N, C-alpha and C positions, 0 to 999 in steps of 0.2 A: 504494500500500500504506500502511495506517495503522500508526502505532507507538503502542502503548498503554503508558502508564506505570503502574507498580505502586508503591503507597506502602508504607512500612514500617508494620507494625501498631502498633508502639509509638508512633510519631509521630502516627498518625491518632487513636488512642484518647486520647492526651493532649489533642489539639486539640478532639476532640468533647466530652470531659469539661469542658474549660474553657468552651467555647461554650454547653454545655447549662446552665451555671449563670449565664449572663449574662442581663441584662434586655433591653437594646436596645428600650426601650419605644416610642420614636418610630418604630421600624422595624417595628412590629406593625400588621397589617391584619386587620380583621374579615371573615370569609368565611362565609356561611351561619350555622350555629350554632356556629362555632368561630373560631379566629384563627390567623393565620400570622405567625410571627416571622421576618422575612427576615434580620435581623441574626444571630440565633442558629441559624437553619436548622431550625426545627421547626414542626410543625402540632399544634395543641392543641384539645381539645374537652371540654366538661363533660357529665356524664350524671347522671341522678337516678332513684332507685328508691324506690317506696313500700312501707312495711312492710305485709305481707299480714295480714289478720285471722285470728283463730283459730290462731295459731302462738305458740310460746314466744318470749320476748324474744330469745334467742340465735339461734333458727332464723329468726325474722322479720328480724333484722339481716343474717344471712348471705344470705337471699333478696333483700332489698332491695339489698344490695351487688352481687350478681350482676346484678340488673336495671339498676343504675346503670352498671355496666361495659358491658353490652349497649347501653344508651342512648348512652353516650359513643362506643362503636365506630360506631354508626349515624351519629352527628353527625360523627365524624372522616371517614367515607366521604363524607358530604355536603360537608364542607369541602374535602377533597382533590379531589373532582370539580370544584369551582369554581375551583381554583387555576390560575393561568397556567403552563402547561408550557413553552411557547415564546412568542416575540413574536406568534405567529399563533394558537395553539391553547391549549385548556385540557385538564387531565387527563381530563375527561369524554370528549373526542374520542378519546383514546388507549384508554380503558377499553372503549368500545362496539365497537371494531374487533375485539376478540379475547376469547373466553371465558377463555383461558389468562392473559391480562393481568389481566382482572377478578378471577380467582381469586387471582393473586399479590398484587394490591393489597389484597384482603380479608384475605389472610394477613398482610401487613405490618401492617395496622391491628389485627388481632386480637392481634398481639404487641406492640402499643403499651404503653408504660410508664405505670403509675399514678403520677402525681407528687404528688397530694394527695388526701385523702379526708376526709369529715366526716360523722359521725352527727348528724343534725338532729332526732332524736327520733322523728318519724313517717316520715321519709324519710332516704335515704342518698345522699350526693353524692360523685362522684369526678371528677377531672380527669385525662385521659389525653393522652399526647404521643407523636408519632411523628416520626422524622427525615425531612425532605424528601429527603435524599440517597438514601434507599432507593427512592423513586419514580423519581428521576432515574436511578439505577443500572439500574432495570428498563427505562427508555427506552433507555439505552445498550445493554443486552443485546439488546433488540429490533432496534436498528439494526445490530448486528453479526451476528445470526443470526435474521432474521425468520421463517424456516421453523420455528424452534422454537416460535413463538407462532402458527403457522398464518396468517402474514401474508405478503403480497407485498412486495417492495422498494418498489414504487410506493406502497403504502399507508403504509409507514413514512416514506418521503420526504415524502408529502403532509402528514403530521402533524408530523414532527420537523424537516424541512428545506424548508419551502415558500419560494418566492421572497418576499422582504420588500421592500416599497416604502419608500424612504428619505424621511424628512421633515426638512428643514433650514429653520429659521425665517428669513424674510427679514430680520428684525430680531433679531440675536443677543441673548440675555438679558444682563442686567447682569452684568459679571464679578464672581465671588465671590472673596474673598481665599483664598489657599492656606493651609491650616491651619498655624499657626506651628511645630507640632511635627514637621511633615514637611519635612525638608531634604535632598533627594536629593543625593548626591555622585556626579557623572558620572564621576569618575576611578576609581570602584570598581564592581565588577559589581553590577547591580541584583538585588534579591531578590524583587520583586513589583511590582504596578502598582495605582495608584488612578486610576480613571476618574471624573472630576468631570462629572456630567451634571445638576447642579442648575440649575433654571430651564428645563429642556427637556421636562419631563413624562415622563421615563423611568419605566417601571413595572416592578417586580420580576417575574421569572419564574424557574422552576426551571432552565431551560436557556438562559441568555442567550448571545448572540454579540456579538463586536466586529466592526464592519464599516467599510469605507471609504465615501466619499461616493457611489461608483458602485454600492454595495450588495454588493460582493464581500466575502467573509468573511476576516477577519484571524485570528480565534480563535473556535473553536466547541466546544461541550461534548461532542460525540460523539467527539472524538479523545482522550478520557481513559478510564481503566479504571473499570469499575463498582465495583471494590473501593475505589478512591480516592473516588469520588463518595459512596458509602454513608457513610463515616466523616467526610469532610471537607466535603461540600457543594460545589457547583460554584463559587459565589462568595458573598461577603458583601455584603449591601445595607444601607447605612447612611444615615439621614437626618441624624443628629447627628455632626458632625465630632469631637466629644469622644470618641465611641466608637472612634475610630481608636487611642486609647491603651489600650483594653481589652487585657489580656494575650493573649486568644485571637486578637484581630485582629493584634496585633503579631507573634505567633507565626506567623500565616498569611503576612503580607507581608514579614516580616523587618525588618532595621534600615536597609535602603536601598531603599525602593520608589520606582518612577517615579511622577510625577504628571502626568497628561495630561487635557486638557479635551476633552470631547466637543462636537461641533458640531451634532449632530442625533440622531434616533432612527429606528428602522426597525421595520416590522411593524405590523399592525393593532392589536396590543396594546401597541405602543410599548415592547417589551422588550429591543431590541438597541440598543447605543450605537454611534454613528457618529463616526469620527475623520477628520480631514484626512489626505490621502494621505501627507504627510511624517511626521505623527505616527505613523501606522500603520507606516511603514517603520522609524521609530526604535524602536517597540515590538518589532518582529520582530528587529531587530539587537540590542537590549538583552537579548532573551530567550535569545540563543545561549549565553552562558557557563553560566548556571545552569538554563536551561529552566524558569523559574518559572511560565510559562503552563501547562505540562503538569502542574505540581504544584498548580495551582488557587490560586496566590497572587494572587488578583484581588479587588478591592473596588470596588463601585460606590457613588458618592455620588449620591443622587437627591432 
């Protein structure tokens, strides 16, 4: 039996607002005609509309803006489809399995937020943004009640929980120094975890897992509530250790996070981090007092 954790709305909104205003430039990836900000947890795309002829200035501007929004929504869908959902699959694999899922994804993107807009004279430009957590929450819903989306459990498992082959390099990467601002105190309860996978070619995905060297799962995204995933995002992915000091990240992992080094990656998309067996056990034991894994207090350095 799974236990699903529910976040308080106030905490989730505070974190989402803080993360939304963050830059995390080094953790941004171009996908299709848009970009994914893995640090802040959003997908963004630009759209442009042309002023139609034979219309008043005000009417032409309004029509061009509508066209720009429609263009941005199309680009968001293209971007989302190409994003890694798990270490093995992309969101595209998830969408094509079910008309209900495709409809829900389109609905999420139609409700994306316009974060900037510009009248360029003869054209109008908008930038729209959608939280990745909304797509992840949909995947969690499908894993909990596949019949609601006209899916079989086998279909869901094949997309969201496929067996992942572990890759451990024969020559470990050069050790990276632990960020000087992270000083875990083992005498106090831990409040989160930072998984250092730098040098292992770990690649961000929406629904990452932490695994042992034998491939077994230590922590996975489908054991959390959709409500928490929507607002909070499953994990933060950072390239720059300076971003660990961002208020949104510190709020996520608290003032006493664990620091563990990954030894490998798993999955064709290399989206799951692999820990040594003893580190995996340390993580599970440290999680007991505060249940920080269920609260998604997880950061990957990649």
